[in-house]
ZAMARDREN-636439 format. One record per residue (C-alpha): residue in three letters; residue number from 1; x, y, z. Coordinates in nm, 3 decimals. Example, Ala and Ser with C-alpha at 12.3 -4.5 7.8 and 13.67 -1.06 7.14 Angstrom:
% ZAMARDREN-636439
(marmi ALA,1,(1.230,-0.450,0.780));
(marmi SER,2,(1.367,-0.106,0.714));
END
This chain:
% ZAMARDREN-636439
(marmi UNK,1,(-0.258,-3.337,-1.015));
(marmi UNK,2,(0.082,-3.239,-0.950));
(marmi UNK,3,(0.214,-3.148,-0.591));
(marmi UNK,4,(0.092,-2.745,-0.570));
(marmi UNK,5,(0.312,-2.490,-0.498));
(marmi UNK,6,(0.314,-2.244,-0.180));
(marmi UNK,7,(0.089,-2.021,-0.144));
(marmi UNK,8,(0.077,-1.662,-0.121));
(marmi UNK,9,(-0.099,-1.394,0.063));
(marmi UNK,10,(-0.332,-1.252,-0.236));
(marmi UNK,11,(-0.423,-1.590,-0.403));
(marmi UNK,12,(-0.728,-1.697,-0.139));
(marmi UNK,13,(-0.799,-1.370,0.033));
(marmi UNK,14,(-0.793,-1.022,-0.079));
(marmi UNK,15,(-0.637,-0.880,0.246));
(marmi UNK,16,(-0.315,-0.716,0.077));
(marmi UNK,17,(-0.486,-0.371,0.244));
(marmi UNK,18,(-0.456,-0.534,0.580));
(marmi UNK,19,(-0.070,-0.610,0.549));
(marmi UNK,20,(-0.017,-0.272,0.402));
(marmi UNK,21,(-0.135,-0.107,0.684));
(marmi UNK,22,(0.074,-0.310,0.886));
(marmi UNK,23,(0.412,-0.268,0.645));
(marmi UNK,24,(0.301,0.102,0.651));
(marmi UNK,25,(0.320,0.100,0.980));
(marmi UNK,26,(0.655,-0.161,1.120));
(marmi UNK,27,(0.836,0.081,0.832));
(marmi UNK,28,(0.752,0.357,1.123));
(marmi UNK,29,(0.844,0.161,1.353));
(marmi UNK,30,(0.472,0.227,1.569));
(marmi UNK,31,(0.467,-0.157,1.555));
(marmi UNK,32,(0.783,-0.261,1.736));
(marmi UNK,33,(0.622,-0.691,1.775));
(marmi UNK,34,(0.485,-0.934,1.606));
(marmi UNK,35,(0.190,-0.913,1.854));
(marmi UNK,36,(0.096,-0.553,1.737));
(marmi UNK,37,(0.076,-0.634,1.391));
(marmi UNK,38,(-0.135,-0.929,1.492));
(marmi UNK,39,(-0.359,-0.676,1.663));
(marmi UNK,40,(-0.378,-0.478,1.385));
(marmi UNK,41,(-0.522,-0.781,1.122));
(marmi UNK,42,(-0.781,-0.832,1.409));
(marmi UNK,43,(-0.855,-0.458,1.411));
(marmi UNK,44,(-0.897,-0.474,1.032));
(marmi UNK,45,(-1.069,-0.778,1.002));
(marmi UNK,46,(-1.337,-0.685,1.291));
(marmi UNK,47,(-1.371,-0.383,1.050));
(marmi UNK,48,(-1.461,-0.559,0.697));
(marmi UNK,49,(-1.784,-0.438,0.587));
(marmi UNK,50,(-1.866,-0.836,0.523));
(marmi UNK,51,(-1.672,-1.107,0.519));
(marmi UNK,52,(-1.661,-1.118,0.117));
(marmi UNK,53,(-1.430,-0.784,0.170));
(marmi UNK,54,(-1.178,-1.068,0.292));
(marmi UNK,55,(-1.198,-1.240,-0.056));
(marmi UNK,56,(-1.287,-0.891,-0.276));
(marmi UNK,57,(-0.992,-0.647,-0.058));
(marmi UNK,58,(-1.003,-0.295,0.117));
(marmi UNK,59,(-1.114,0.026,-0.089));
(marmi UNK,60,(-0.989,0.361,0.062));
(marmi UNK,61,(-1.285,0.404,0.267));
(marmi UNK,62,(-1.209,0.052,0.437));
(marmi UNK,63,(-0.830,0.103,0.490));
(marmi UNK,64,(-0.984,0.501,0.634));
(marmi UNK,65,(-1.192,0.260,0.882));
(marmi UNK,66,(-0.906,0.076,1.027));
(marmi UNK,67,(-0.672,0.325,1.055));
(marmi UNK,68,(-0.938,0.528,1.260));
(marmi UNK,69,(-1.000,0.189,1.471));
(marmi UNK,70,(-0.629,0.168,1.559));
(marmi UNK,71,(-0.510,0.246,1.954));
(marmi UNK,72,(-0.350,0.615,1.935));
(marmi UNK,73,(-0.011,0.418,2.050));
(marmi UNK,74,(0.029,0.247,1.723));
(marmi UNK,75,(-0.055,0.598,1.541));
(marmi UNK,76,(0.197,0.791,1.773));
(marmi UNK,77,(0.365,1.090,1.621));
(marmi UNK,78,(0.270,1.013,1.263));
(marmi UNK,79,(-0.027,1.203,1.097));
(marmi UNK,80,(-0.185,0.971,0.863));
(marmi UNK,81,(-0.275,1.213,0.519));
(marmi UNK,82,(-0.463,1.144,0.237));
(marmi UNK,83,(-0.269,1.379,-0.055));
(marmi UNK,84,(-0.499,1.243,-0.383));
(marmi UNK,85,(-0.811,1.229,-0.228));
(marmi UNK,86,(-1.098,1.290,-0.483));
(marmi UNK,87,(-1.133,1.636,-0.340));
(marmi UNK,88,(-0.952,1.847,-0.227));
(marmi UNK,89,(-0.956,2.077,0.104));
(marmi UNK,90,(-1.182,2.355,-0.105));
(marmi UNK,91,(-1.404,2.069,-0.237));
(marmi UNK,92,(-1.290,2.089,-0.568));
(marmi UNK,93,(-1.242,1.751,-0.736));
(marmi UNK,94,(-0.878,1.660,-0.833));
(marmi UNK,95,(-0.805,1.482,-1.164));
(marmi UNK,96,(-0.458,1.490,-1.246));
(marmi UNK,97,(-0.250,1.304,-1.532));
(marmi UNK,98,(-0.030,1.011,-1.451));
(marmi UNK,99,(0.280,1.212,-1.488));
(marmi UNK,100,(0.163,1.486,-1.260));
(marmi UNK,101,(0.109,1.181,-1.079));
(marmi UNK,102,(0.420,1.072,-1.003));
(marmi UNK,103,(0.626,1.391,-0.995));
(marmi UNK,104,(0.391,1.516,-0.741));
(marmi UNK,105,(0.412,1.164,-0.550));
(marmi UNK,106,(0.786,1.185,-0.588));
(marmi UNK,107,(0.796,1.473,-0.442));
(marmi UNK,108,(0.553,1.424,-0.151));
(marmi UNK,109,(0.821,1.072,-0.042));
(marmi UNK,110,(1.110,1.238,-0.060));
(marmi UNK,111,(1.033,1.550,0.177));
(marmi UNK,112,(1.192,1.502,0.496));
(marmi UNK,113,(0.901,1.401,0.748));
(marmi UNK,114,(0.766,1.170,0.498));
(marmi UNK,115,(0.817,0.835,0.584));
(marmi UNK,116,(0.613,0.602,0.351));
(marmi UNK,117,(0.269,0.577,0.166));
(marmi UNK,118,(0.047,0.301,0.050));
(marmi UNK,119,(-0.046,0.350,-0.321));
(marmi UNK,120,(-0.364,0.170,-0.469));
(marmi UNK,121,(-0.172,-0.047,-0.782));
(marmi UNK,122,(-0.401,-0.252,-1.039));
(marmi UNK,123,(-0.223,-0.534,-1.296));
(marmi UNK,124,(-0.246,-0.443,-1.610));
(marmi UNK,125,(-0.299,-0.815,-1.794));
(marmi UNK,126,(-0.665,-0.839,-1.609));
(marmi UNK,127,(-0.899,-0.584,-1.526));
(marmi UNK,128,(-1.006,-0.673,-1.123));
(marmi UNK,129,(-0.664,-0.747,-1.025));
(marmi UNK,130,(-0.583,-0.443,-0.757));
(marmi UNK,131,(-0.376,-0.416,-0.490));
(marmi UNK,132,(-0.219,-0.214,-0.214));
(marmi UNK,133,(0.155,-0.175,-0.188));
(marmi UNK,134,(0.396,0.027,0.034));
(marmi UNK,135,(0.612,0.262,-0.098));
(marmi UNK,136,(0.951,0.462,0.015));
(marmi UNK,137,(1.128,0.760,-0.144));
(marmi UNK,138,(1.500,0.696,-0.137));
(marmi UNK,139,(1.618,1.006,-0.353));
(marmi UNK,140,(1.657,0.927,-0.692));
(marmi UNK,141,(1.446,0.588,-0.615));
(marmi UNK,142,(1.113,0.468,-0.511));
(marmi UNK,143,(1.104,0.145,-0.244));
(marmi UNK,144,(0.808,-0.094,-0.261));
(marmi UNK,145,(0.751,-0.333,0.045));
(marmi UNK,146,(0.522,-0.562,-0.133));
(marmi UNK,147,(0.297,-0.860,0.109));
(marmi UNK,148,(0.281,-1.058,-0.185));
(marmi UNK,149,(0.678,-1.160,-0.232));
(marmi UNK,150,(0.778,-0.996,0.099));
(marmi UNK,151,(1.062,-0.836,0.003));
(marmi UNK,152,(1.169,-0.500,-0.118));
(marmi UNK,153,(1.270,-0.406,-0.428));
(marmi UNK,154,(1.369,0.004,-0.559));
(marmi UNK,155,(1.295,0.111,-0.843));
(marmi UNK,156,(1.423,0.463,-1.098));
(marmi UNK,157,(1.138,0.754,-1.022));
(marmi UNK,158,(1.055,0.728,-1.416));
(marmi UNK,159,(0.984,0.341,-1.377));
(marmi UNK,160,(0.716,0.392,-1.095));
(marmi UNK,161,(0.406,0.346,-1.354));
(marmi UNK,162,(0.497,0.013,-1.419));
(marmi UNK,163,(0.653,-0.171,-1.148));
(marmi UNK,164,(0.690,-0.509,-1.304));
(marmi UNK,165,(0.739,-0.641,-0.946));
(marmi UNK,166,(0.907,-0.975,-1.085));
(marmi UNK,167,(0.921,-1.290,-0.796));
(marmi UNK,168,(0.938,-1.695,-0.890));
(marmi UNK,169,(0.692,-1.976,-0.899));
(marmi UNK,170,(0.800,-2.304,-1.035));
(marmi UNK,171,(1.200,-2.214,-0.987));
(marmi UNK,172,(1.090,-1.997,-1.314));
(marmi UNK,173,(1.111,-1.556,-1.280));
(marmi UNK,174,(0.782,-1.414,-1.352));
(marmi UNK,175,(0.679,-1.046,-1.404));
(marmi UNK,176,(0.366,-0.925,-1.317));
(marmi UNK,177,(0.288,-0.607,-1.494));
(marmi UNK,178,(0.117,-0.399,-1.199));
(marmi UNK,179,(0.025,-0.028,-1.253));
(marmi UNK,180,(-0.055,0.239,-1.033));
(marmi UNK,181,(-0.442,0.296,-1.067));
(marmi UNK,182,(-0.582,0.515,-0.884));
(marmi UNK,183,(-0.360,0.853,-0.773));
(marmi UNK,184,(-0.656,0.904,-0.502));
(marmi UNK,185,(-0.567,0.559,-0.312));
(marmi UNK,186,(-0.253,0.717,-0.170));
(marmi UNK,187,(-0.195,0.698,0.224));
(marmi UNK,188,(0.064,0.886,0.362));
(marmi UNK,189,(0.226,0.820,0.660));
(marmi UNK,190,(0.411,1.120,0.793));
(marmi UNK,191,(0.592,1.212,1.144));
(marmi UNK,192,(0.428,1.537,1.286));
(marmi UNK,193,(0.679,1.795,1.430));
(marmi UNK,194,(0.824,1.775,1.750));
END
């Protein structure tokens, strides 16, 4: 048995949703210290439905529960929206094609008051790996903030449906083919009008 690689978030846990909330609020400027980030993490652990949620990950309902449990100052000046929830305001279920979703998400992310969004993505190579990632609109590009490889990546909008997030393992670059999984799994962070 050889020396193991350094472990990254996600190898032993399903806490990417909590990290995505932390990274989103940090990007929004409402978490101003490591202590603020740790507080959100602990609140997220206390909101988990069961201990298995730590391994199985968070669904949109879990993210909503975590965001509603946060102290008000951690969301100060922000509105949290779910633009692709399964039902619109009129109660009619929404079903979007992938290209329609990408176009609508592109337009939303480039609106002036939108800071970032969390999106649910899925690895194409297996049926069970789902992941939360933070995305920002930057003109013709999307910028991704990921808790797994802990740095930012930019992609042209036309490549949004296949993220191809690269990382290094054993000194070699590997690419995971992540794809957007569910249009309804979008949490949008927008600055409130002042």
